[in-house]
Every structure is written in C-alpha cells, then in structure tokens.
N, C-alpha and C positions, 0 to 999 in steps of 0.2 A: 555361413565357415569364416572364418577370420584369414585375413593373407598375412604373407610376412612382415607386411608394414606395420600390420594391425599388431600381430604378435608381439615387437618389439614396444611397440606403444605401449601396450597393458601387462607390460610385462611383470611389474610389482604388483598387478592385480592377481596373473593368472600364478606364479608363484604361492600366492597367501589358500592352502586348502578349503579357507571359508566362502572361496572367489571360483579358483581354479578356472579352467581353458570354459566348461561347461558353464558357469554362472555370468564369464565373460558375454559369451555366443548367447547368453539369457538379455544380457545387456544390448548387446547390438541388435537382435529383435525385438525390443519393447520401444511401444509407443505412449510418450508421454508428452501430457497439454499441459504447460506450465501458464496459468491463468494471472494475468498481472506481469508486467515485463522492470518492475519497479524496483523499491528497493530491497522486498523481499524475491523479486524474478530474477535479478541480477545476478546474482549470487546461486541460485538453484541452478541457471540455466549453463552460468558457468562450468558449475562441478556438472553433472550432470552429460553434458557436451565433454571435458575431460574426459569424463570415466566410461564415456563412447559408447550412451542410449543411441540408439540406432535412429530414431523418428524421435522429433522434439517438435510438437504444437507451439506458439505463440502468437498467446492472445493479448491485446491491448490492442484500443486506440487513442492513444494517447500522445503527443509529442512531447520531447525534453527540453525542460525547462530550468537555469538555471537552479533553481531551490531541489534541482532534482542531485545535484551533482555530491553532495558530500554525503550520499548513501548508494548512490546506483550507480554503482563503481566501473559500469561498462560504458558509461557516455561521459563525454569532454565538452570544452567549452565547443568547439568545432559543429558540437550533433545540436545544438542549440535551434529550436522550432523546429528539427526533425522527428518523422513518426518511430517510436522508440522500437516498433515491430523490423521495420525495415535494419533500424541502425543495429541492431541487437544481433539480427539474424547474420550479417554481412561482418561481423567483428568475431562472430562466434564459429562463423565458415572457415575464419583463419586461424581460429583453437583447433580445429579437429574436423579434418576434409569427410571423414569417411562418416559422418553425422548428416542426415535427413531433415532440413528444418523447413515446418509448415507452417506460413504466416497467415493468420487473423487478425488482420488490420480493421475491428469493427467494436462493437461495444455488444455486450455478452446482454441479451435478453431472453424472457422466458420464450419467445417468437424462435432464435435460433438458437438456445443454449442444447438442444436432445439433440439436433444435428449434429452441430460441431464435437459435443463429447460422445458420442458413439462412438468417433470415427479411432479412439484412445483405450490403453487398456489402464491407466492411472493419470490423475486428475488431481494438478498440485494448485492448492489456491492460496496467491499472493494479491486477492484482493485486500482493499483496505475500508469494505464496509458492509454494516451488514445487510442490505439489497441484495448486493454477490453471491455472499456469501450463502444467503437462505436457496437462494437461486442454485449454485452450485450442490451443495446439501441434496437439495430435492433432484437436481437430475443424475447425481450419483446413486441413490436411492434409486429411481427409478431404472435407471440401466444397469442397475449393479456395477457400479464401478469403485473401487477402491481412493480416498480423496485424503490426499496429504494435504492438512493445516495447519499455518502457521499466523502469526499476528503479533504486531508491535505498537508500543505504546512507552512514548520516553525513555527509560534505562531498561521497560521490562518487555518479557517477549515470551508465546506459546510455542507451545508445537502438540502435535496430535495426530492419529488418523481415523478416520473414520469411516466406517462402510465398509469395514476389512472383513472376508469371508462373513458376510453377515452380522457384522460386529457394530456396539455402540456409535451413533450418529452424529452429526452437529446437535441437531433438536433434543438430543438424552441429555447435552449440557443447557440449550439452550430452547427451550420448548417454543416457545413464541418471537418472532423479530422485534426487537425495540425498534422504534423511529429512529434512523438514522441520527440527523441533526441534531439529538437528544443527546448524542454521546459526542464527544468532541475528537474526533481525532488527529493523527501526527500534522494535518495542518493549521490546526489550531494551539495545539497544545506543543507539539514538537518530537523528534525524535532524535537522540542520540547516532552519530551515524554507524558506528560500529555493530547496533545489535537487529540490524536487518542481515549483517553479514553473518552472525552464530544465527541465529533462529533459519536462516535460508537455507545454508549447511548444513544443517539439521535435516530440514524438510528433506534435501536429497541425499544426507546418510537414509532417511526414513525408507525413502523411493525405492534406493539402491539396493536394499534387505529385502523389499519388499520384489521385485523384481528378481533378485537370484535366492528368492524362497530361503533365506536366512536370518536368524537373528530374533531377536524380540522385538516384533514392532509394539510403537506409540497404540497398540490398539484399547480401548478401553481405558488409558490413561492421557493426562494432560501435562506437559511436561509442565513447569515456570519458571522464569531465571529472573532476578533484579541484579543488573550488572552493576548497579550503586552500592548494592553491600553485596552483594555475588551471594544470593541467599536462592539457593535455585528447592525446588519442589516437586513433586509428582501424584497428582490425586486422581485416584483410579475411583473410575464411575460405572454401570453397569447400561445395559440397554433397558430402556424406557418400554416396556411388553404394554403399556397401554397406552402409547403413544398411537394417533390418528394412522394408518395406515398409510402413507403417498402413493397416488398410483397418476397423479396428472398434478403439471406445475401451476402454482396459487399467484397472488399479487404479490409483485413485492416492493410495488411502490417506486420511487423516485431512484434510480439507479445513478447518485449524483458523484458531481466529478466537480474538483474546482474549478471554477472558471469566471474571471473575471467580468465577462464580458456576454455572461448569460442572466441577466436580470439581474445583478447585485449592485446596489445605489453606489455611482462614485463620484466622487467630484474630485477637480482637476485642481492643480496645485495653481494657476494662474486665478481660478474662481476664489480657493480657500483664500488667497491674499489678500483678494480684495475684500472680501467679507471681514476679514481680520481688522484691516485700514478705514471699513467703513462703522467698526465697533457692534459688529452686530452679534446680538448675542446668543452664543452658539460654545460648545464646550468639543473640546479635543483630547480625545483617550490617545496613550501614547503605551501602547503593548509591547517596546523592546525589552532591551534587557538595559539594568541600572548603567553599566559600564556605556551603552550604544548612547544611549541619554545624556549622560555627563561630558560626552564628548562633543555630541551637535543635538540641539533639537528646537523646537519652533514653540518653549513654553506651553505645551499639553501638559496634563498630567502623566505621572507616569502609572502605570497600574499592569498587572500581571492577568494573564487569557482569564485564569483562574478564578480569580477574584471579582475580573467583569462579569463574569459569567454568572456567580456567586450570589449578586447582588444587584439584581436587576433593577432596583432603584437609583441604579445610577442614569441608565438612561431614563433622560427625562421628556417626559412627551411634547413639553412646552420648546423645547429645544431645537435646534437640529445640533446631532452626534456625529462626529466624526472621528473616526478608529486609523490609526495611521501608525505604520510601524518602519521597518528601513527602504524598502524595496516594494511592498501596498502586495504581497502576499500574503503574508500570515494574519495581517489586518483584514484583506480580501475573506480571507478563510470564517473569520469572526462575524464579518458585519452578514456574511451568508445563513452562517448560525443563526444571528439574531430575526435576520425578515424571515428564515424558516418553520423557526420555531414560533417566535414571539412577535413577526409581524408587524413589526415598528416601521413605521413611511418618512422618518427622521433621524435615520441612522446612515451614514456614509462613508464608503470605503477612501482616503487619500490615495488617487492613484497614482503609482508612482513610488509610494513610499517618500520619506526625508532626502531619501537622494534625487530623484525626481525635483524636488524642491531646491536643492545643493546646484543640481543642472543651471539652471534658470538665475544662478547669482544672487537668488535672496537668500536674506541676514538668516542666521541661526544662531541661536545662544549658546555657549559652554558653562559648565558648572567648575 
C-alpha cells in the first residue's frame, strides 16, 4: 500500500487511468535489475527511481572516469575514481527515499549470472559488449525473465524487449555471438552524449509498461533512431522456432572492459620524446578531431579511427606505431582493439595523451 507521502509524490501517475492507484502499487512491488550504470543505466535508473519502482538492483563493477561525464549524468568530477554502484545508489536514494536499492559491485559472469538475475522480475541490459548481451539473454531465457534491451553507437540507438511472454529473444535477431573486438564500440568510435538519454528513457518506459501491464510492448520489434537525421524505424521480427533451446549457459568469451593497465601496450610521454629526439623510425597516428589537432599536436598523422581500422596496412610491422589522442582513453581503446583482433606487438598507446605531453612542458605544434 502507498502511504500519504507516496500518494502525493506519484499523483501525476495515479490520476492517469492507464496507471492509476493499482498500477502505482505494481510499480512499488516490482523488482528490476539494471545491468550497467553507465550511459544507458543512468537515465534508466533515474526515471525508474522517480517513478517509484520499489526495488532496483544496480550491477556494475566499473569506476567513474572523466570520459564518462559527457553522457553518464549521475556523476560529477567529485565522483571520479569511485565505484559507480555506490555513487549511483547514494544519489538515487536522495531522488526517492521510498526505493530499495541493491548493489552488485561485481562483474557479471556465467558463474554468478543465474543467481543474481533470479532475484528480479525484469532485467534491463545497459551493457556495451556482446559477451554480456548474450550471457544476459541466455540467463533470461533459462529463468523466464523479460529483458529490456538498449544499444547505442555514435548518433544511433536501438531498443527492444526480448523474452516477453515467451516472445522472440535476442538470439532471434543475432543467432551467433560475434567477437566483441571485431566490432568497435563507443570507446573507440564515440557516442553523442544525448543518445544514451533517449534510449535509456525508452528502456525505462518499456519497463514501466511491462510492470503496469498496459500498452504495446516492443516485443518482436526493434526500434531504431538516427539522431543525426532524426530518422526512425521499427523492424518487426519473429521468434526463431528452429533455434536450439537454451537450457544452460555457454561460453561467452572475454567480458572485456577498457582497462589501460590490463595488458595494453603503452608508451610514456618521456619515452616517446626521447625516441623522437633520437630520430627513431616510428609512426604516430593522432585519432583526435581536426580542430583538436589544429589547436595542438606533436606532428603525428591525423587520422580517424574508422580509417585506421579500415586500412590495416597502415600498421607497419617493421616500425613502432604510437596511437595518441587528447587524454589517452580513445587511443587506448584503439590499441586494445588491434591487440585483441590483429595481435600486433608493435602498437602502443600514448599514456595520458597530448595533455600529459603538455603537462611536462614539452613543445607542441599549432596550425
């Protein structure tokens, strides 16, 4: 039952016949797990919290970094280096004290997925890699849980609902898992900051519709939007009745997250400066924007990530290749991609990027 404070808080829901008091009480009783407290997870968590979903699980093992802040709107500079789950739950509790938050500050794996997911009624996938997406999908099939899916890329976003009332699943669209690092993600290609807000809000909307049992749920439909042209599509798809039945979790490969200290080849600015002074035969690729490059550069070759990926011959095997960006995050993801997909041992990330170079007082060029 809702108390008087809750009745006032949710009054704009309750006066709607599509929700009403009964629907709001269903929201209070609901248990929802949000996998990923990043770009998609932030708006999902904020709107479900404000809407009065009674129990919300937050699963993420990442910490807040500066490159998150343009799209992960729960966090600020004061939160840098802190666990996302802890920061998110503290801030969301201030948004709505009537919500119970359950923190899962762990990496989701085949060993813990079924146990964690079984505690909730609806699962929301805000992850950014195929390993996690297929794992979550298969766990939801085994446990018969509806899965609210979202994905983002540059100016584009997708939303769908899988396994809803035994409906189509993620594998009906993507039967086989691709290799994560063969498909660049937003760490390497980028994403406009507002797209996670659009898609995450839609995921929250689909979740509410499932809980209150009202509306046309995006089951068997994939919504797509290109914010650059504002073109939208809804693609219908059927359940694949011939696909193998999922009875147990399989192998999903490496649940990779960007980690510049986890086996990624790096070079420090001091070392690079010394090598340049020694006139060593090396190649520097600068993957920043033209505006950034014009503002300050160290003489590297300006190139887009797409062009670098599409021209593997640029990674000459007989030379040291250095990839650089503004602060070393984007370039680190590029190096990670090359290491895991093409396995070169001569490609290095410039740790800290050109900002680290500038902080040492080293000379830069301007055009």
